[in-house]
HTML snippet that shows the backbone in 3Dmol.js (N, CA, C, O; Angstrom):
<script src="https://3Dmol.org/build/3Dmol-min.js"></script>
<div id="view" style="width:600px;height:400px;position:relative"></div>
<script>
const pdb = `
ATOM      1  N   UNK A   1      97.873  95.674  98.075  1.00  0.00           N
ATOM      2  CA  UNK A   1      99.189  95.319  98.538  1.00  0.00           C
ATOM      3  C   UNK A   1      99.665  94.124  97.723  1.00  0.00           C
ATOM      4  O   UNK A   1      98.902  93.204  97.425  1.00  0.00           O
ATOM      5  N   UNK A   2     100.934  94.165  97.375  1.00  0.00           N
ATOM      6  CA  UNK A   2     101.494  93.098  96.553  1.00  0.00           C
ATOM      7  C   UNK A   2     102.732  92.505  97.224  1.00  0.00           C
ATOM      8  O   UNK A   2     103.198  92.995  98.253  1.00  0.00           O
ATOM      9  N   UNK A   3     103.237  91.465  96.630  1.00  0.00           N
ATOM     10  CA  UNK A   3     104.477  90.865  97.122  1.00  0.00           C
ATOM     11  C   UNK A   3     105.619  91.875  97.045  1.00  0.00           C
ATOM     12  O   UNK A   3     106.511  91.875  97.894  1.00  0.00           O
ATOM     13  N   UNK A   4     105.590  92.725  96.039  1.00  0.00           N
ATOM     14  CA  UNK A   4     106.621  93.767  95.904  1.00  0.00           C
ATOM     15  C   UNK A   4     106.571  94.738  97.082  1.00  0.00           C
ATOM     16  O   UNK A   4     107.617  95.168  97.569  1.00  0.00           O
ATOM     17  N   UNK A   5     105.371  95.088  97.544  1.00  0.00           N
ATOM     18  CA  UNK A   5     105.239  95.965  98.711  1.00  0.00           C
ATOM     19  C   UNK A   5     105.851  95.325  99.947  1.00  0.00           C
ATOM     20  O   UNK A   5     106.573  95.978 100.701  1.00  0.00           O
ATOM     21  N   UNK A   6     105.560  94.048 100.150  1.00  0.00           N
ATOM     22  CA  UNK A   6     106.094  93.350 101.321  1.00  0.00           C
ATOM     23  C   UNK A   6     107.611  93.223 101.259  1.00  0.00           C
ATOM     24  O   UNK A   6     108.290  93.405 102.270  1.00  0.00           O
ATOM     25  N   UNK A   7     108.143  92.917 100.091  1.00  0.00           N
ATOM     26  CA  UNK A   7     109.596  92.792  99.936  1.00  0.00           C
ATOM     27  C   UNK A   7     110.277  94.139 100.150  1.00  0.00           C
ATOM     28  O   UNK A   7     111.296  94.216 100.836  1.00  0.00           O
ATOM     29  N   UNK A   8     109.725  95.192  99.570  1.00  0.00           N
ATOM     30  CA  UNK A   8     110.309  96.524  99.745  1.00  0.00           C
ATOM     31  C   UNK A   8     110.237  96.965 101.200  1.00  0.00           C
ATOM     32  O   UNK A   8     111.200  97.525 101.725  1.00  0.00           O
ATOM     33  N   UNK A   9     109.110  96.720 101.855  1.00  0.00           N
ATOM     34  CA  UNK A   9     108.956  97.106 103.255  1.00  0.00           C
ATOM     35  C   UNK A   9     109.940  96.372 104.150  1.00  0.00           C
ATOM     36  O   UNK A   9     110.463  96.956 105.098  1.00  0.00           O
ATOM     37  N   UNK A  10     110.199  95.108 103.866  1.00  0.00           N
ATOM     38  CA  UNK A  10     111.166  94.348 104.663  1.00  0.00           C
ATOM     39  C   UNK A  10     112.566  94.941 104.513  1.00  0.00           C
ATOM     40  O   UNK A  10     113.296  95.066 105.496  1.00  0.00           O
ATOM     41  N   UNK A  11     112.938  95.303 103.294  1.00  0.00           N
ATOM     42  CA  UNK A  11     114.257  95.896 103.066  1.00  0.00           C
ATOM     43  C   UNK A  11     114.360  97.287 103.701  1.00  0.00           C
ATOM     44  O   UNK A  11     115.381  97.624 104.301  1.00  0.00           O
ATOM     45  N   UNK A  12     113.316  98.079 103.568  1.00  0.00           N
ATOM     46  CA  UNK A  12     113.309  99.409 104.175  1.00  0.00           C
ATOM     47  C   UNK A  12     113.346  99.299 105.693  1.00  0.00           C
ATOM     48  O   UNK A  12     113.976 100.118 106.362  1.00  0.00           O
ATOM     49  N   UNK A  13     112.677  98.296 106.236  1.00  0.00           N
ATOM     50  CA  UNK A  13     112.673  98.096 107.675  1.00  0.00           C
ATOM     51  C   UNK A  13     114.077  97.851 108.210  1.00  0.00           C
ATOM     52  O   UNK A  13     114.433  98.362 109.273  1.00  0.00           O
ATOM     53  N   UNK A  14     114.873  97.080 107.489  1.00  0.00           N
ATOM     54  CA  UNK A  14     116.258  96.822 107.911  1.00  0.00           C
ATOM     55  C   UNK A  14     117.062  98.116 107.885  1.00  0.00           C
ATOM     56  O   UNK A  14     117.773  98.426 108.840  1.00  0.00           O
ATOM     57  N   UNK A  15     116.953  98.871 106.796  1.00  0.00           N
ATOM     58  CA  UNK A  15     117.681 100.137 106.699  1.00  0.00           C
ATOM     59  C   UNK A  15     117.212 101.112 107.774  1.00  0.00           C
ATOM     60  O   UNK A  15     118.021 101.846 108.342  1.00  0.00           O
ATOM     61  N   UNK A  16     115.912 101.124 108.055  1.00  0.00           N
ATOM     62  CA  UNK A  16     115.354 101.986 109.087  1.00  0.00           C
ATOM     63  C   UNK A  16     115.854 101.560 110.462  1.00  0.00           C
ATOM     64  O   UNK A  16     116.188 102.410 111.287  1.00  0.00           O
ATOM     65  N   UNK A  17     115.907 100.271 110.716  1.00  0.00           N
ATOM     66  CA  UNK A  17     116.404  99.729 111.984  1.00  0.00           C
ATOM     67  C   UNK A  17     117.835 100.195 112.245  1.00  0.00           C
ATOM     68  O   UNK A  17     118.197 100.525 113.374  1.00  0.00           O
ATOM     69  N   UNK A  18     118.632 100.217 111.194  1.00  0.00           N
ATOM     70  CA  UNK A  18     120.035 100.618 111.320  1.00  0.00           C
ATOM     71  C   UNK A  18     120.203 102.135 111.319  1.00  0.00           C
ATOM     72  O   UNK A  18     121.322 102.634 111.441  1.00  0.00           O
ATOM     73  N   UNK A  19     119.100 102.870 111.184  1.00  0.00           N
ATOM     74  CA  UNK A  19     119.160 104.326 111.204  1.00  0.00           C
ATOM     75  C   UNK A  19     119.702 104.911 109.915  1.00  0.00           C
ATOM     76  O   UNK A  19     120.197 106.038 109.903  1.00  0.00           O
ATOM     77  N   UNK A  20     119.612 104.157 108.833  1.00  0.00           N
ATOM     78  CA  UNK A  20     120.204 104.567 107.578  1.00  0.00           C
ATOM     79  C   UNK A  20     119.291 105.320 106.637  1.00  0.00           C
ATOM     80  O   UNK A  20     119.647 105.522 105.476  1.00  0.00           O
ATOM     81  N   UNK A  21     118.119 105.744 107.100  1.00  0.00           N
ATOM     82  CA  UNK A  21     117.198 106.452 106.211  1.00  0.00           C
ATOM     83  C   UNK A  21     116.901 107.840 106.773  1.00  0.00           C
ATOM     84  O   UNK A  21     116.472 107.984 107.917  1.00  0.00           O
ATOM     85  N   UNK A  22     117.134 108.837 105.958  1.00  0.00           N
ATOM     86  CA  UNK A  22     116.731 110.199 106.278  1.00  0.00           C
ATOM     87  C   UNK A  22     115.408 110.429 105.548  1.00  0.00           C
ATOM     88  O   UNK A  22     115.386 110.545 104.322  1.00  0.00           O
ATOM     89  N   UNK A  23     114.323 110.493 106.287  1.00  0.00           N
ATOM     90  CA  UNK A  23     112.998 110.576 105.688  1.00  0.00           C
ATOM     91  C   UNK A  23     112.665 111.965 105.170  1.00  0.00           C
ATOM     92  O   UNK A  23     111.618 112.149 104.550  1.00  0.00           O
ATOM     93  N   UNK A  24     113.522 112.940 105.407  1.00  0.00           N
ATOM     94  CA  UNK A  24     113.284 114.293 104.933  1.00  0.00           C
ATOM     95  C   UNK A  24     113.163 114.312 103.410  1.00  0.00           C
ATOM     96  O   UNK A  24     114.045 113.821 102.705  1.00  0.00           O
ATOM     97  N   UNK A  25     112.077 114.877 102.913  1.00  0.00           N
ATOM     98  CA  UNK A  25     111.874 114.972 101.480  1.00  0.00           C
ATOM     99  C   UNK A  25     111.307 113.725 100.835  1.00  0.00           C
ATOM    100  O   UNK A  25     111.176 113.658  99.612  1.00  0.00           O
ATOM    101  N   UNK A  26     110.970 112.738 101.647  1.00  0.00           N
ATOM    102  CA  UNK A  26     110.426 111.481 101.121  1.00  0.00           C
ATOM    103  C   UNK A  26     109.076 111.183 101.778  1.00  0.00           C
ATOM    104  O   UNK A  26     108.829 110.072 102.248  1.00  0.00           O
ATOM    105  N   UNK A  27     108.220 112.186 101.799  1.00  0.00           N
ATOM    106  CA  UNK A  27     106.945 112.067 102.518  1.00  0.00           C
ATOM    107  C   UNK A  27     106.036 110.980 101.942  1.00  0.00           C
ATOM    108  O   UNK A  27     105.362 110.287 102.705  1.00  0.00           O
ATOM    109  N   UNK A  28     105.999 110.816 100.645  1.00  0.00           N
ATOM    110  CA  UNK A  28     105.131 109.792 100.046  1.00  0.00           C
ATOM    111  C   UNK A  28     105.596 108.394 100.445  1.00  0.00           C
ATOM    112  O   UNK A  28     104.778 107.549 100.810  1.00  0.00           O
ATOM    113  N   UNK A  29     106.887 108.149 100.379  1.00  0.00           N
ATOM    114  CA  UNK A  29     107.427 106.841 100.783  1.00  0.00           C
ATOM    115  C   UNK A  29     107.251 106.632 102.276  1.00  0.00           C
ATOM    116  O   UNK A  29     106.928 105.528 102.715  1.00  0.00           O
ATOM    117  N   UNK A  30     107.459 107.671 103.051  1.00  0.00           N
ATOM    118  CA  UNK A  30     107.284 107.593 104.504  1.00  0.00           C
ATOM    119  C   UNK A  30     105.837 107.233 104.844  1.00  0.00           C
ATOM    120  O   UNK A  30     105.593 106.411 105.726  1.00  0.00           O
ATOM    121  N   UNK A  31     104.879 107.846 104.148  1.00  0.00           N
ATOM    122  CA  UNK A  31     103.466 107.539 104.374  1.00  0.00           C
ATOM    123  C   UNK A  31     103.121 106.106 104.003  1.00  0.00           C
ATOM    124  O   UNK A  31     102.369 105.434 104.709  1.00  0.00           O
ATOM    125  N   UNK A  32     103.675 105.646 102.890  1.00  0.00           N
ATOM    126  CA  UNK A  32     103.460 104.256 102.461  1.00  0.00           C
ATOM    127  C   UNK A  32     104.023 103.284 103.503  1.00  0.00           C
ATOM    128  O   UNK A  32     103.366 102.316 103.884  1.00  0.00           O
ATOM    129  N   UNK A  33     105.242 103.559 103.951  1.00  0.00           N
ATOM    130  CA  UNK A  33     105.893 102.689 104.935  1.00  0.00           C
ATOM    131  C   UNK A  33     105.161 102.748 106.284  1.00  0.00           C
ATOM    132  O   UNK A  33     105.013 101.723 106.951  1.00  0.00           O
ATOM    133  N   UNK A  34     104.712 103.920 106.682  1.00  0.00           N
ATOM    134  CA  UNK A  34     103.963 104.047 107.939  1.00  0.00           C
ATOM    135  C   UNK A  34     102.669 103.233 107.870  1.00  0.00           C
ATOM    136  O   UNK A  34     102.258 102.631 108.862  1.00  0.00           O
ATOM    137  N   UNK A  35     102.035 103.218 106.707  1.00  0.00           N
ATOM    138  CA  UNK A  35     100.824 102.403 106.543  1.00  0.00           C
ATOM    139  C   UNK A  35     101.110 100.921 106.714  1.00  0.00           C
ATOM    140  O   UNK A  35     100.319 100.204 107.328  1.00  0.00           O
ATOM    141  N   UNK A  36     102.216 100.461 106.185  1.00  0.00           N
ATOM    142  CA  UNK A  36     102.583  99.055 106.360  1.00  0.00           C
ATOM    143  C   UNK A  36     102.996  98.761 107.792  1.00  0.00           C
ATOM    144  O   UNK A  36     102.683  97.697 108.325  1.00  0.00           O
ATOM    145  N   UNK A  37     103.703  99.707 108.423  1.00  0.00           N
ATOM    146  CA  UNK A  37     104.111  99.515 109.817  1.00  0.00           C
ATOM    147  C   UNK A  37     102.908  99.392 110.748  1.00  0.00           C
ATOM    148  O   UNK A  37     102.984  98.733 111.785  1.00  0.00           O
ATOM    149  N   UNK A  38     101.804 100.025 110.375  1.00  0.00           N
ATOM    150  CA  UNK A  38     100.625 100.016 111.239  1.00  0.00           C
ATOM    151  C   UNK A  38      99.809  98.730 111.122  1.00  0.00           C
ATOM    152  O   UNK A  38      98.906  98.502 111.927  1.00  0.00           O
ATOM    153  N   UNK A  39     100.106  97.900 110.150  1.00  0.00           N
ATOM    154  CA  UNK A  39      99.364  96.644 109.979  1.00  0.00           C
ATOM    155  C   UNK A  39      99.732  95.657 111.098  1.00  0.00           C
ATOM    156  O   UNK A  39     100.909  95.532 111.438  1.00  0.00           O
ATOM    157  N   UNK A  40      98.763  94.968 111.664  1.00  0.00           N
ATOM    158  CA  UNK A  40      99.056  94.011 112.733  1.00  0.00           C
ATOM    159  C   UNK A  40     100.063  92.931 112.328  1.00  0.00           C
ATOM    160  O   UNK A  40     100.839  92.463 113.161  1.00  0.00           O
ATOM    161  N   UNK A  41     100.053  92.544 111.079  1.00  0.00           N
ATOM    162  CA  UNK A  41     100.976  91.497 110.630  1.00  0.00           C
ATOM    163  C   UNK A  41     102.426  91.977 110.572  1.00  0.00           C
ATOM    164  O   UNK A  41     103.340  91.154 110.527  1.00  0.00           O
ATOM    165  N   UNK A  42     102.650  93.270 110.572  1.00  0.00           N
ATOM    166  CA  UNK A  42     103.996  93.829 110.504  1.00  0.00           C
ATOM    167  C   UNK A  42     104.588  94.047 111.890  1.00  0.00           C
ATOM    168  O   UNK A  42     105.802  94.194 112.025  1.00  0.00           O
ATOM    169  N   UNK A  43     103.752  94.069 112.918  1.00  0.00           N
ATOM    170  CA  UNK A  43     104.200  94.367 114.280  1.00  0.00           C
ATOM    171  C   UNK A  43     105.248  93.380 114.804  1.00  0.00           C
ATOM    172  O   UNK A  43     106.200  93.822 115.448  1.00  0.00           O
ATOM    173  N   UNK A  44     105.127  92.062 114.565  1.00  0.00           N
ATOM    174  CA  UNK A  44     106.176  91.155 115.059  1.00  0.00           C
ATOM    175  C   UNK A  44     107.555  91.472 114.469  1.00  0.00           C
ATOM    176  O   UNK A  44     108.568  91.320 115.153  1.00  0.00           O
ATOM    177  N   UNK A  45     107.599  91.904 113.224  1.00  0.00           N
ATOM    178  CA  UNK A  45     108.870  92.277 112.608  1.00  0.00           C
ATOM    179  C   UNK A  45     109.477  93.471 113.336  1.00  0.00           C
ATOM    180  O   UNK A  45     110.686  93.505 113.567  1.00  0.00           O
ATOM    181  N   UNK A  46     108.654  94.445 113.698  1.00  0.00           N
ATOM    182  CA  UNK A  46     109.145  95.626 114.396  1.00  0.00           C
ATOM    183  C   UNK A  46     109.590  95.321 115.822  1.00  0.00           C
ATOM    184  O   UNK A  46     110.362  96.082 116.404  1.00  0.00           O
ATOM    185  N   UNK A  47     109.115  94.223 116.385  1.00  0.00           N
ATOM    186  CA  UNK A  47     109.478  93.857 117.750  1.00  0.00           C
ATOM    187  C   UNK A  47     110.798  93.084 117.831  1.00  0.00           C
ATOM    188  O   UNK A  47     111.374  92.959 118.912  1.00  0.00           O
ATOM    189  N   UNK A  48     111.277  92.571 116.707  1.00  0.00           N
ATOM    190  CA  UNK A  48     112.533  91.812 116.713  1.00  0.00           C
ATOM    191  C   UNK A  48     113.714  92.735 116.971  1.00  0.00           C
ATOM    192  O   UNK A  48     113.715  93.892 116.549  1.00  0.00           O
ATOM    193  N   UNK A  49     114.719  92.216 117.666  1.00  0.00           N
ATOM    194  CA  UNK A  49     115.917  92.988 117.994  1.00  0.00           C
ATOM    195  C   UNK A  49     117.176  92.175 117.737  1.00  0.00           C
ATOM    196  O   UNK A  49     117.185  90.952 117.881  1.00  0.00           O
ATOM    197  N   UNK A  50     118.238  92.875 117.355  1.00  0.00           N
ATOM    198  CA  UNK A  50     119.564  92.268 117.234  1.00  0.00           C
ATOM    199  C   UNK A  50     120.240  92.386 118.596  1.00  0.00           C
ATOM    200  O   UNK A  50     119.900  93.267 119.387  1.00  0.00           O
ATOM    201  N   UNK A  51     121.180  91.516 118.866  1.00  0.00           N
ATOM    202  CA  UNK A  51     121.851  91.546 120.164  1.00  0.00           C
ATOM    203  C   UNK A  51     122.761  92.764 120.324  1.00  0.00           C
ATOM    204  O   UNK A  51     122.843  93.336 121.410  1.00  0.00           O
ATOM    205  N   UNK A  52     123.429  93.154 119.273  1.00  0.00           N
ATOM    206  CA  UNK A  52     124.440  94.208 119.383  1.00  0.00           C
ATOM    207  C   UNK A  52     123.916  95.577 118.955  1.00  0.00           C
ATOM    208  O   UNK A  52     124.269  96.590 119.559  1.00  0.00           O
ATOM    209  N   UNK A  53     123.085  95.616 117.929  1.00  0.00           N
ATOM    210  CA  UNK A  53     122.609  96.879 117.359  1.00  0.00           C
ATOM    211  C   UNK A  53     121.196  97.161 117.848  1.00  0.00           C
ATOM    212  O   UNK A  53     120.315  96.306 117.765  1.00  0.00           O
ATOM    213  N   UNK A  54     120.991  98.371 118.359  1.00  0.00           N
ATOM    214  CA  UNK A  54     119.646  98.766 118.776  1.00  0.00           C
ATOM    215  C   UNK A  54     119.096  99.766 117.751  1.00  0.00           C
ATOM    216  O   UNK A  54     119.850 100.559 117.187  1.00  0.00           O
ATOM    217  N   UNK A  55     117.792  99.724 117.515  1.00  0.00           N
ATOM    218  CA  UNK A  55     117.188 100.628 116.527  1.00  0.00           C
ATOM    219  C   UNK A  55     117.013 102.038 117.097  1.00  0.00           C
ATOM    220  O   UNK A  55     117.109 102.241 118.307  1.00  0.00           O
ATOM    221  N   UNK A  56     116.756 103.002 116.221  1.00  0.00           N
ATOM    222  CA  UNK A  56     116.424 104.349 116.692  1.00  0.00           C
ATOM    223  C   UNK A  56     115.134 104.302 117.518  1.00  0.00           C
ATOM    224  O   UNK A  56     114.333 103.379 117.374  1.00  0.00           O
ATOM    225  N   UNK A  57     114.945 105.289 118.370  1.00  0.00           N
ATOM    226  CA  UNK A  57     113.769 105.304 119.254  1.00  0.00           C
ATOM    227  C   UNK A  57     112.446 105.307 118.475  1.00  0.00           C
ATOM    228  O   UNK A  57     111.442 104.799 118.972  1.00  0.00           O
ATOM    229  N   UNK A  58     112.435 105.868 117.275  1.00  0.00           N
ATOM    230  CA  UNK A  58     111.200 105.970 116.491  1.00  0.00           C
ATOM    231  C   UNK A  58     110.877 104.685 115.721  1.00  0.00           C
ATOM    232  O   UNK A  58     109.820 104.610 115.095  1.00  0.00           O
ATOM    233  N   UNK A  59     111.746 103.679 115.746  1.00  0.00           N
ATOM    234  CA  UNK A  59     111.609 102.505 114.876  1.00  0.00           C
ATOM    235  C   UNK A  59     110.241 101.827 115.004  1.00  0.00           C
ATOM    236  O   UNK A  59     109.634 101.484 113.989  1.00  0.00           O
ATOM    237  N   UNK A  60     109.750 101.629 116.216  1.00  0.00           N
ATOM    238  CA  UNK A  60     108.457 100.957 116.401  1.00  0.00           C
ATOM    239  C   UNK A  60     107.275 101.906 116.295  1.00  0.00           C
ATOM    240  O   UNK A  60     106.132 101.458 116.207  1.00  0.00           O
ATOM    241  N   UNK A  61     107.530 103.202 116.301  1.00  0.00           N
ATOM    242  CA  UNK A  61     106.475 104.198 116.248  1.00  0.00           C
ATOM    243  C   UNK A  61     105.881 104.289 114.844  1.00  0.00           C
ATOM    244  O   UNK A  61     106.600 104.548 113.878  1.00  0.00           O
ATOM    245  N   UNK A  62     104.596 104.080 114.735  1.00  0.00           N
ATOM    246  CA  UNK A  62     103.926 104.127 113.439  1.00  0.00           C
ATOM    247  C   UNK A  62     103.888 105.556 112.908  1.00  0.00           C
ATOM    248  O   UNK A  62     103.995 105.770 111.701  1.00  0.00           O
ATOM    249  N   UNK A  63     103.741 106.516 113.783  1.00  0.00           N
ATOM    250  CA  UNK A  63     103.676 107.931 113.391  1.00  0.00           C
ATOM    251  C   UNK A  63     105.029 108.599 113.580  1.00  0.00           C
ATOM    252  O   UNK A  63     105.151 109.589 114.302  1.00  0.00           O
ATOM    253  N   UNK A  64     106.026 108.054 112.932  1.00  0.00           N
ATOM    254  CA  UNK A  64     107.366 108.599 113.076  1.00  0.00           C
ATOM    255  C   UNK A  64     107.459 109.831 112.273  1.00  0.00           C
ATOM    256  O   UNK A  64     108.510 110.470 112.242  1.00  0.00           O
TER     257      UNK A  64
END
`;
const viewer = $3Dmol.createViewer("view");
viewer.addModel(pdb, "pdb");
viewer.setStyle({}, {cartoon: {color: "spectrum"}});
viewer.zoomTo();
viewer.render();
</script>
């Protein structure tokens, strides 16, 4: 894992939170992101919420 992985995962997490990613056809990226989502250090990020915008139901699910 590199700093680039962490930076990319943070950006993807925001887009995922907003429901802006269609994972269809992106299985390799989805698997990479699911691996990062499953790390204990990533869990606090997934628990954060905005006041006005709610994430999709699958957002915290590692096996989305």
